[in-house]
N, C-alpha and C positions, 0 to 999 in steps of 0.2 A: 679508535675510540671517537665518538661523536663529540660535538662541541658544546653539549649542554652544560657540563660543568664549567668549562672555560667561560662560557657566556654568563653563568651565574656569578663566577668570580670577578668578571669585569664589572658587573652591575654593583657588586658589593665593594669594589675598590673606588667607586666613584660616587660617594654618598652626597657630595655637594651638588653634583650635576643631576642626579635623578633620585626621586623618591620611589623606591621600588616596593611593590606589594610583597610582603614577606611570604614565604612558603609556609602554609599552615602545618601544624603538628599532625602526625598521623593519628588516626582514630584509635582509641583504646579498645582493645577486644574485651567483651564480657561474654564468655562462652555459655550458651544455652545448649543442653543436650536433648535430642529427640530420639526416640526409638520407633522405627518403622518396620514392622514385620520381622522383629529380631535384629535389625541393623541399627546401630547407634550412629547418629550424624551430629557432629558438633557444628554450632552456628555461632561464630564469635561476634557477629554484628546484628543479632536479632533486634536490638533496641532501636536500630535505625528504621525499623518498620513503623515507628511512631513518628509521622511527619509533622505532628504538632509539637514534638518535644523541642524546646529552645535550644538544647545542646545539639540535637541533630540538625536543626535549621541553621544554626550558627556555623556548624561544621560545613554544611553544604554551601552556604554563602562565602565563607572564607576560601573554600576550594574554587568556587566559581570566580571570585575576584582575582585569585592568583592565576587560574587558567587563562582568564581574559587578558591579564597583563603579559603573560608569556606569549600568547598568540598575537597580541597587538605589536609585539616587538620583532616579529618575523619579517624581515625585509620582503618587499614585493607582494605581501598579502593584500594591502590596500589596492595595488595595481591590478592584481588578479580579480578582486572584487569588482573593480571598475571595468575590467574586460568582460566579465560576465554580464554586467548591466549593459555595456555597449552592444554585445552580441544579441541580448534580449531586445534591444531598442530597434533593431533593423527592420522589424515588421511593424506596420502601423498599429496593429492591434492583434491580440491573441483571442480567438473565439472558442468558448467551451460550452459544454452542456446544451448543445443545440436541440430544441424540441420544436417539431413542426406539427401543427394541428390539422384537422380536416380541412378547414378553410384556408390553409396555406399561410397561417400566422406563425411567424418564427419568434420564439422566446429563446434567449441565449445570454450567456455571460460573456462580457467583453472587457479586456484589460489592455489598456494602452501603455506605452513605456513610462508614462507619468503616474499611472495607477498603481496602488499597492495591492489591490485584490480586484477580483472580477465584479463588475457592475451589471445589473440587470437591464437588458434592452428588449424591445419588441420591434418587429417590422412586418408589414403586410406583403408577403411574398419575397422571393429571393431578391428582386430588384427594388423592393420598396424602401422608402426612407425609414430610418431607424429612430426610435424615441427612447430616452432613458426613463426607466421605471423606478429603479431603486439603486442608490449609492450606499453600500453598507457603511461607509465612513460617516454618513449623515445619520444613520440610524442610532438612536440613543447617544448622540455625541455629547450630550450634557452629563452623561454617567460614565463612570469608569469602565474600561474594557474596550477591547478592539474587536469589532464584529466583522466576520466574513460570511459570504453566501456559500453554503455547503451543497445544496441541491435545489432543484425546481421542477415542478410538474404543472403543465397547464391543464385547464379543464377540457372536457371533450369538445365543447363548442368553441374553445379558444378565446372566450371573452374574460377569462379570469386566470390567474396563475398563483399557485401556492409556492412559497419560497421559505426554505429552512435556513436560518442563520444561527451562529453560535459565537460566544465570546471567548477570546484568549485560548483557543485550542481545546477547550473543555468538551466540545461536542454536546453541550446542553442545548438542544435545539429549541429555537423559538420559531414558530410557524406563522408567517404573515400571509394573508389572502389580499391580493391586489387585483384591480380591474385593468383594462388595457390602457387607461390613462395614467396609471400609477397610483390611483387613490386606494388607500387602505380601507378595506370593507368592515374591518372589526379589529378588536384587540388581539395581539398575538397569542397563540396557544403555546404553552410552556412544556418543556421536557419531552418534546417530540423526537422520537428516535428514527422512525420510518413512517411515511405517509403516502396516501393515494387518494385520488378523487373517486367519489361514489356518484350516484344519480341525484338529481334534484338539489343541487347546491349543497351537497354533503361532502365531508372529508373524513376519512378513516385514518387513524394513526396509532402506532405503538408507543406507549408512553413509559419513559424511565420513572423509577420510583423515587429518585432523589437527584438532586444537583450536586451532591457531595461525592466526588470521585473516589473517596476512600470508604464509602458506605458499602458494606458487603451485600446489602439487599438491593443495591441500585439496579442490578440487571436480572434479578430473580423474580420468577412468577409475574412476568410483564403481561400487560393487558392491551387489547385493542379496543379503542373507543370510536364511536361515530359522533361526528360533530355536525350540527346543522348551522349553516351560516346565519349570523344574526342573533345567536343565542350565547350565553356565557359558557365558558369551558366547564364550570362546575355542574352544568346540566347535561354534559355529554353522556352517551349511553354505552356501557360495556357490552361488546357484541362477540368477542372471541378471546378466550383465555382458559387456562387450566381450571380455574374456579367455576366458570360459567359452563364449560364443556368438558365435564369430568370424564365422560365416556371416551374422549380422545386420548386420554392418559399423557397430557403434555407435561413434560418434566420441568422442574423449576428453572433450569438453566437453558431450556429451549425458548426460542424467541417467536412468538406468534405474529403473523402478518396477514393483512386482508387486502385483496386486490379485486377491483371491479373491472371486468373485461367488457368494454362497450360493444365490441364486434360480436361476441358470443351472447351479450346481454346476460352474463352470469357473474356471481360472485365467487371468488376462489379464496380459501384459507391456505396459508402456507406456514409450516413450522420449521425453523431452521436453527442450526448451530454452525460451528465452522465445519462440520461434516458436509461434504458435498451432496450427500444423499438426503434430499428434502422429503418431508411429508406433506402431501397436499390433499385438500378437500374441496368439494363442490357444495356450495350452499343450496339448501332446499327451503322453499317457502319464500317469505318476503326477502327481496335482494338486500335491503337495508338493515334488516333485523331477522337473520336466518333462524328458523326453528330447529333445524338439524344440519348435519354435514355428512355428505357421502364421500367415503374414502376413495381417492384417486390413485395415490401412490403411498407406499410404505417405504421405510428405509431399505428394506430388502430388495425393492424394485431398483434401487441405486439410480434414481432420476436426479439429474443435476439442474435441469432447467425445463420449463414448460412454456410454450407459445401457442396462442390461440389463432384460429382462422375463422372464416364465416361459419363454418359448420363442423369443425373438428379441432382437436388438440394434438400438438406435436410435443413429444417428450424426448429429451436428450438423456440417454441412459448409458451407463457403463456396466450394466449387469452382463456378465459373460462377454464384455466387449471393452477392454482396457482403452482402446482408442475411441470409444463411444459409437453409438448407433442412434438412429432416429426413428421413433415409433409413432404411428398416427392412430388416434382413436376417434371414432365419430362422436358427435355430441349426444346421440341417442344411447350410446354405450361408451361413456367417456373414460372408464377405468383403464389404467395402463395395462392391466392384465388382459384386457379385451382388445388391445391394439394390435396393429400389424407393422412390422418393420418395413420402412419405406426407404431408408438409406442404411445400408449394411456398414459394419465397422470397416473403416479404411485400413489398409496395411501400412501406408506411408507414415501416418501420424494422426493425432487426435483431432476430432471435430471440436471447434471452439465456441463459435457463436451461430445463431440462427435467427432469422426474421421472416415474416410472411408478407406477401403482397397478394393482390387479387390474381396474379398470374402464376403464383406458386411459392415455393420455399427456396430461400437462399441460405447458404451456411458456408462457414470458413473452415479450413483445415490447416493445421501446422505441420510442416515437414521437417523432421529432425530438429525441432525446436527453434528454428531460425528463419524459415521461409513460409509465408502464409499464402494460401490459394483460395479462390472463390469458386463455389459451385452453385448450380441452379437446378432445382427439381420442378419442371413445369406442372401445373395443376392437371390432374388426370393421367399423368405419365408415371412410369415406374423406374426410369433410368435417369439419374442426374448427369449434368454435363458440366465440365469445367469451363469457366469464363476466363479468356486471356485478359490479363491485366495490363494496364498502360506501361507498367514497369515492374521488375521483380521486387517484391515488398517483404520485409521482415514481419510487418504487422498489417493486418487488414481489418478495419472496422466497418460494420454495415449498419445502416439505419433506414427504416421505412416509416410511411405514414400509417401502415397497417394493412389488413387483408381487403380493404375497400378501395385501394389505390394501387397503381403500378409503380409509384414513385419509390426509388431506392437510391441511396447515397452510399458511396464507398470511400473510405478514408485510408490512404496508403502511406506508409512511412518505413524508415529503417535506420540503422546505425548512422549512415551517412546520407540519408534521404529525408529532408524536412517534409512534414506532412503535406499531402495534397488531397483535396476534397473533390470527388467527381460525382456527377449524377449519371446513372447507367440507364440506357434505353434498351429494354429487352427486345423490343420489336426490330430495331436496327442493329443490335449488338454493338452499340458504340458508347464510349464514355465521353462526357463533356465536362471539362474543368469548371467547377463552380466554387471558387475561393470565396470565403466570407471576409477576407482582409487582404491587403496587399501582400503577395508572397515576399518573404525575406531572401536576400542574397547573401550566400555564404561562399565567397571564392576560396576560403581556406579549405573547403571540402575537396577541392581539386588535389590537395596534397595529402589527403587521407585515404586509407584503405581499411576495409572491414574484412576480416579473415575469419573463417570458421574451420576449426580442427577438431579431431577426435582424440581424447586423452585416455590412456588406460589407468583405471583407478586401482585401489589396493586389492580388489578381488577379481580383477581381470575385466570388469565391465567397462565399456567405452562410454565416455562422458563428452557430450558436445561442449566445446568451449569457444567463445567469441573473443576476438581481439580487434581493437581499433587503434590505429597508430599512423604516424606519418609514413609516406611511401618510402622515403629514403632512410628508414630506420636501420641502424647497424646492429647486427646481432653479435655484439661484443661483450655482453653480460653486464653493461653499465647503464641501462635505461631505467628511469624510475617507473615502477608499475603500480597500478592501483587495481587490486583484484577484489571485485565486488560480487557478493553472493547473497542468496536468500534461502530458497530451498524448503518451503513449508506451504501447507494448505492446497497443494496441487496448483499453485500459481506459477505461471510462466514469466520469466524475466526477459523482456524485450523480444526482438530488437526494437529499440526506441530511439528517436532522435531528440536531443537536448542541446541547447546552447551552452548549458552548464558543463555538459561532458565535452563539448567542443573546446571550451576554455582549457580544460585539463590537458588535452592533446596539443594545444598550441605551445605549451611549455615542454614539449618533447616527451610527454608522458604516455604510457601505454595503458589503455583502459581494457580490462579483461573481465569477462563474465563467464564462469563456469556454470553450465546449466545443470546444477547438482541434483541428486535425487532428493525427493521431498517436494520439488516443484512439479509442474504439469507438462513440461515441454514434450515428453515422450509418453504422455497418457497416464491413466490411473495406476498401472503397474509402477511407473517411475515415481509417482507420488507415494505410493504405499511403501516403496523401497526406501524411503527416507522419513518414515513415520514411526512414532513410539519406539518399539524395540529395535527397529531398523534405522533410527536417527543417526547413529554413527556414520552411516554412508554419506550423510549430508556434508559433514566436515572433512571426512577422509577423501571425498571427491575434490573438495577445495584444496586439500593438501596435495593431492595428485597433480592438480592444475599448477600449483606453485612449484612443484618439483619439475614439471614439464618446462616451465617458463625458464627455470634455471639451466636445465639441461640443454635447452635449445638456444641458449645464448641471449635471451631477451633481457635478462636481469640477473642480480645476485641477491642473497639474503639481506644485504645491507642497503638495498634499494627497493624492496618489495614490501608494500602495505596491503593489508587485508582489511576490507571494510564491509559492513552490512548493518542494516537497520531493523529494529522491531524483532520479529522471529529470526532475522538474519544475525541477530546478536549471538545466537547459539552457534552458528557457523563460525563466527569470528572468535568468540571466546574458547570454544573447544579446539579450534585449530591452533591457537597460540599456547593453549595449555598442554596439548599433545606434542606440538612441534614448535616450541618457542624459537628454535635456531633458524627457522625458514623466513622469519619476518623481521623487518626493522621497525615496523609500527603497526598498531592495530586500532581501528576505529569502530567500536560498537556504538551505534547511534540509537538512542532510546531502546536499548536492547533487552531482550529477555535473557537475563544472566543468572537467575536463581529459580530455575524451574521447579525444584522440589517444594518451594514455597508459593509458587504461582497461584494455587488455588486458594490462598489466603488473601488474594487481591480480588476486587470486585469483578474483574474481567477474566479471572482465572477459571471458574467452573465451565463457562461456555467454551473454553479452549481444550477441555479434557479429551474430547474425541480426536483431537490432532496430536497432542503430546502425551496423554495419559493422565491417570489419577493416582495419588498416593494411597488410595483406598484399595487398590489392586496390587498384590505383591509383585507381579512381574512388570506391571506398568510403573510402579514406584522405582524399581531398579532401572527402568528406561529413563525416567525423569532424573535420577541421580547421575546416570551416565552422561546426560546431556547438560547437566548443571555446571556451568563454567565457574561459578563462585566456589563450589565445593572441590574443584579440581586444581585450584591454585595451591602451590606447595611452597613452603618456605625455602629460601635459598636458591631459587631457580632464576637464572638471568632471563627475564621476560623482556619482550620488545617494549618500546615506547608505546603509550596508549593515550588516546583522546576519547574519553567516555562521556557521552551526553545523556541528559534526561530532562523531562519537562515536569514541573510541579502540578500542572493541570492535565497531565496525561491520563485518560481514562483507559488506555489499552495496555501499556506497560507502566505500571505504578513506579514512581520516581525512586522508591527504595531499592528496587532490584539493581539498576546500575550503581546506586550509591553503595550498596553493600559490596559489590564486585570491586569498585574502585578503592574502597577502604582496605579490603583484603589484599588486593594487588599491591597497594602502596607499602603495606607492611611485609608482604612476602617476597617481593622481587629483590634479587641480589645485584641487579645491574644499576648502572647510574642514569638510566634513561628516565625521562619524565613520565609520570602517570597522572594525567590531568582529568579532573572531573568538572565538567561544565553543565551546570543546571540552569534551565531557563525557568525563572520564577513567574513569567507571564505568558507561558505557552504550554502546549501539551505534546501530542505525538507528531507534530508537524502538520497535521491536517487542519487547514484554515489559517496557517501562518501567512502573514503578509509577505509581499515579494521581497522587500529589503531584508527581512529576517531570513528568508530562504537563501538569498544570495550571501548574506554574511555567514550563515552556517556552512555552506559549501566552501566559501573562501577560507574559513577556519580549518576545515577538514583537508582541503587540497593543500593549503600552505603548510600544515602540520606534517602531512605526508611528504611533501617536497623537502621540507626542512630535514626530517629524519632520513630522507634518501640522499642527502648531501647535494641537492641541487644548488649550484653556485649562486643563483639569484635569491635563495631563500635562506642563506646562512647569516645569522647575526654576527657582526664583526665588532660592534661597539655598543655601549649602552645608550639608551634613549630616555628622554624625559617623559614623564607621564603627562 
């Protein structure tokens, strides 16, 4: 038996030495019954969906106070947090969101070890001296809220840059327009979700309907507006929406976007949801105020991305090609249906990214979910060639200045390979290292190994699994393991390098990523095999990975933690409700835990293409099958749990994790802690300041090590508050 009860007893026996935050009472169930397609579903904590109810807020706060008190008494947690910060500080700065304009102006975010978030800088050319344009900590510092920069796009000429900021993780974007000196050219535009530059000092943006993250109309029937610099936002013109363009049949939950392609000198309309298959249109008439739109792709064309060149459009499509193919259409006949396949579907793995230069088309391809390769299709040729990389990379990122230039940059990284940025010269077939900051040294990596194995899942399917650990690891079944999974939207998980991950392995932990179905590691078929009615494959693949780790002597159920965030909460919640005996701890971070009710949150309708809708009988059954909240049963010995949520979260509303925590606290028959940690000043983690991110991971890692009986993380005596 673990030491949680003993720990609490010790605290209670020492009232003079420590003022202990009391454990809050379990929430009282108040059952509401719903009937879906003849199936009755009981919902005992429906009332928690009212996040303005003082009873609910007080319960959330008391649970958070208690969770913080417990976590802060785990020995070594503070040292772990310091270690994460020390590892992060080894590089002079981290450079992100690099944008290079036609005149070779660099706009980027830079974060030094002393910074809490990225600051906006500009430099003229790679070797130019840099200038600070915007420090988000100085933006509205006289008002409440912590702002971070979410994205940036420079103008075509490079003389201006548009910057989107948001406060406290809400993602309620405020768009600033700055010149190259950092001067603000006008008042910020509010509620900006997505933005792009147009011609003649114009910006187009998709606007949210409300700043209230609980408003069900916040993301429905969104509209794209055109803004002329120097005019008030109230005068902006609506140019693309369901209301204005009724013939396009844009659904309320679909998000309209407008992009101006300066190389094609064309305006493109895009309609998206979480469905990879986008709908695209080419504007006809005035580029800034189209009179009509020509259809380029429908969802039946299964196009996931489009890229322009000087006189053509390239489409990345998975139609009859689960690993994707590339189709090229001329600007005279730009429709996807009139295009020609220029890159056939590869057999080894899916095509991921593509960019154009004046020399041709570059694209990356993932092999078995864990190794990325780079290919080049020269202009006018019909056979792509593979480009040998400086080293084998788990992930390859590519960026170019566009089809008017030869410039191409390649970013390489992997589980044990810190990111490196190269400029590739196609004429000489050589890579030149072009770091934007001093490379960090991690001698600890010499002691690590990254291993890839194939694990047989419940139905015989082989699942790729990545393991990162010290080279001298003993397979004696006694190692702490953190199994991290996601498995949704066709998104691939890694391989990535992170100082935070490195910190976990320094405590002899084994970091494991099963590349479960629902992700995109093995193409569109892999994604669909973990979607809607097939969603059980996602958590069953994770369970198979857990069983493998035990059978092979990496760990045992008393030392195995499962962790996942956002949609990964489905994987975590259903793995522990189906196989509670396999895990010592579970960490669903801002997780989707109550999928049956997801559509009753503002971000729910847009996610229906991925998970399903309760309006459809079969899809409702799929939602119920993946609903962790409804699969908790009274009297089961569940593992310990650290459940997190954010009150400003616009993606997974805070009541989903809260309801799951309330139900689990009442249902479990074990004596293990079920902690609910709600951040009242943050959201989904997007835009969090660095210290908050480090604290969150220190909490999760320390909780895992504590429950895994790691000797350095075991409370032995009470501490003062």
